[in-house]
RODO-2510 file (C-alpha; in nm, 4 decimals, decimal comma):
residues 152
     n   res          X          Y          Z
     1     m     0,0000     0,0000     0,0000
     2     n     0,1259     0,3409    -0,0721
     3     t     0,1577     0,6105     0,1897
     4     k    -0,1177     0,8257     0,0427
     5     k    -0,3770     0,5453     0,0857
     6     v    -0,2639     0,4698     0,4420
     7     v    -0,2925     0,8371     0,5386
     8     s    -0,6386     0,8617     0,3747
     9     i    -0,7641     0,5498     0,5538
    10     a    -0,6212     0,6671     0,8874
    11     f    -0,7841     1,0065     0,8373
    12     l    -1,1230     0,8458     0,7631
    13     v    -1,0977     0,6202     1,0698
    14     v    -1,0056     0,9116     1,3006
    15     f    -1,2750     1,1314     1,1452
    16     s    -1,5396     0,8561     1,1862
    17     i    -1,4416     0,7955     1,5481
    18     g    -1,4624     1,1702     1,6143
    19     i    -1,8137     1,1873     1,4685
    20     l    -1,9189     0,8820     1,6697
    21     i    -1,7850     1,0289     1,9963
    22     s    -1,9502     1,3646     1,9224
    23     g    -2,2835     1,1923     1,8532
    24     v    -2,2698     0,9885     2,1738
    25     y    -2,1832     1,3015     2,3748
    26     f    -2,4661     1,5010     2,2140
    27     l    -2,7237     1,2273     2,2799
    28     s    -2,6118     1,1868     2,6404
    29     q    -2,6508     1,5616     2,6964
    30     q    -2,9982     1,5626     2,5413
    31     s    -3,1228     1,2629     2,7397
    32     s    -3,0049     1,4183     3,0664
    33     r    -3,2409     1,7107     2,9970
    34     l    -3,5468     1,4903     2,9414
    35     p    -3,7727     1,4463     3,2447
    36     g    -3,7440     1,1063     3,4047
    37     k    -4,0156     0,9435     3,6099
    38     e    -3,8765     1,1089     3,9229
    39     t    -3,8957     1,4631     3,7825
    40     v    -4,2557     1,4370     3,6597
    41     k    -4,3740     1,5080     4,0148
    42     e    -4,3781     1,8851     3,9755
    43     i    -4,5287     2,0867     4,2555
    44     i    -4,8603     2,2562     4,1721
    45     s    -4,9155     2,4263     4,5086
    46     g    -4,8305     2,3340     4,8645
    47     d    -4,8016     1,9576     4,8958
    48     f    -4,9870     1,8820     4,5722
    49     l    -4,8077     1,6983     4,2952
    50     a    -4,8913     1,7033     3,9254
    51     k    -4,9951     1,3379     3,9415
    52     d    -5,2436     1,4094     4,2196
    53     i    -5,5981     1,5341     4,1846
    54     v    -5,6697     1,8650     4,3561
    55     y    -6,0163     1,8481     4,5061
    56     k    -6,2062     2,1439     4,6561
    57     i    -6,5387     2,1562     4,8337
    58     n    -6,6928     2,5029     4,8448
    59     n    -7,0083     2,5114     5,0575
    60     g    -7,0720     2,8805     4,9927
    61     q    -6,9191     2,9804     5,3265
    62     e    -6,5742     2,8226     5,3099
    63     t    -6,3612     2,6214     5,0716
    64     k    -6,1594     2,3209     5,1819
    65     e    -5,8909     2,1704     4,9630
    66     y    -5,7915     1,8036     4,9546
    67     k    -5,5368     1,5923     4,7708
    68     v    -5,6612     1,2732     4,6094
    69     d    -5,4113     1,0145     4,4910
    70     y    -5,4716     0,9424     4,1255
    71     a    -5,6197     0,6050     4,0356
    72     s    -5,7378     0,5241     3,6843
    73     s    -6,0789     0,4176     3,8180
    74     s    -6,1424     0,7427     4,0098
    75     t    -6,4568     0,9326     3,9281
    76     v    -6,5635     1,2697     4,0659
    77     f    -6,8140     1,0831     4,2847
    78     s    -6,5816     0,8060     4,4096
    79     a    -6,3201     1,0660     4,5061
    80     l    -6,5869     1,2650     4,6945
    81     q    -6,6953     0,9521     4,8825
    82     s    -6,3337     0,8719     4,9680
    83     i    -6,2728     1,2228     5,1039
    84     g    -6,5988     1,2049     5,3015
    85     q    -6,4900     0,8806     5,4670
    86     k    -6,1431     1,0150     5,5507
    87     e    -6,2669     1,3536     5,6731
    88     n    -6,5770     1,2135     5,8453
    89     f    -6,8533     1,3995     5,6604
    90     a    -7,1621     1,2474     5,5015
    91     v    -7,2385     1,2424     5,1310
    92     t    -7,5990     1,1613     5,0455
    93     y    -7,7039     1,0833     4,6920
    94     k    -7,9650     0,9233     4,4762
    95     n    -7,8808     0,6846     4,1931
    96     y    -8,0850     0,7236     3,8762
    97     p    -8,0141     0,4071     3,6721
    98     e    -8,0421     0,5759     3,3326
    99     m    -7,8475     0,8897     3,4227
   100     g    -7,6216     0,8219     3,7203
   101     v    -7,5689     0,9591     4,0687
   102     l    -7,7119     1,2912     4,1876
   103     v    -7,5361     1,4226     4,4980
   104     e    -7,8054     1,5544     4,7333
   105     s    -7,5926     1,6753     5,0252
   106     i    -7,2329     1,7103     5,1345
   107     g    -7,1454     1,7498     5,5006
   108     g    -7,5071     1,8102     5,5986
   109     i    -7,5653     2,0882     5,3447
   110     a    -7,8553     1,9753     5,1255
   111     n    -7,9688     2,0784     4,7793
   112     g    -8,2480     2,3350     4,7646
   113     q    -8,1377     2,5559     5,0551
   114     d    -8,1590     2,9186     4,9372
   115     n    -8,2207     2,7826     4,5869
   116     k    -7,8634     2,6463     4,5802
   117     y    -7,7503     2,3045     4,4606
   118     w    -7,4285     2,1025     4,4605
   119     q    -7,2519     2,1203     4,1239
   120     y    -6,9107     1,9878     4,0293
   121     w    -6,6502     2,1465     3,8053
   122     v    -6,3440     1,9750     3,6567
   123     n    -6,0655     2,2043     3,5405
   124     d    -6,3068     2,5008     3,5647
   125     i    -6,5683     2,3337     3,3406
   126     l    -6,9137     2,2539     3,4785
   127     g    -6,9834     1,8800     3,4790
   128     e    -7,1850     1,7599     3,1816
   129     v    -7,2526     1,4075     3,3099
   130     a    -7,3392     1,2584     3,6471
   131     s    -7,0458     1,2662     3,8899
   132     d    -7,0129     0,8858     3,8869
   133     k    -6,9744     0,8938     3,5069
   134     k    -6,6922     1,1513     3,4970
   135     f    -6,3545     0,9762     3,5200
   136     l    -6,0626     1,1782     3,6469
   137     k    -5,7193     1,2114     3,4928
   138     t    -5,3913     1,2787     3,6623
   139     g    -5,3545     1,6459     3,7458
   140     d    -5,7280     1,7261     3,7305
   141     k    -5,8676     1,9997     3,9523
   142     v    -6,2138     1,9223     4,0874
   143     e    -6,4381     2,1621     4,2739
   144     w    -6,7815     2,1010     4,4217
   145     k    -6,9705     2,4300     4,4583
   146     f    -7,2901     2,4856     4,6538
   147     d    -7,4422     2,7639     4,4468
   148     i    -7,7349     2,8741     4,2368
   149     a    -7,7408     2,6716     3,9150
   150     p    -7,6009     2,8653     3,6202
   151     a    -7,8446     2,9727     3,3495
   152     f    -7,7891     2,8118     3,0116
***
């Protein structure tokens, strides 16, 4: 082999190795910036994590805030029942087989008082289905409000 070919081959090998090392370095830097499973738990407020469901109950006098651990089977209603059991307040409801559950009272405050009724909101949107039909997603913000029903 002549010297010119040896130098050309050596140059190509060194050049290829340099590109390979640069590519590996670049990819390692990019992957270190991607969020891992540990960094997905971003704080929303206080002790609430992005994977949690923020749940508020506003009885017209005061608002209490709760954290609900996300579960794929959680509905607005099942989360309310769970909070009621943990916080020791009653939730009364009536189940209409064709439509779903209608919450009648929360913590002793019943529908119809002062023409106000319990309504739920998810991510600032008034519920469009019965609370047992609305499944929650990670990071949802739920609020039950005891208020006059909005006009449509």
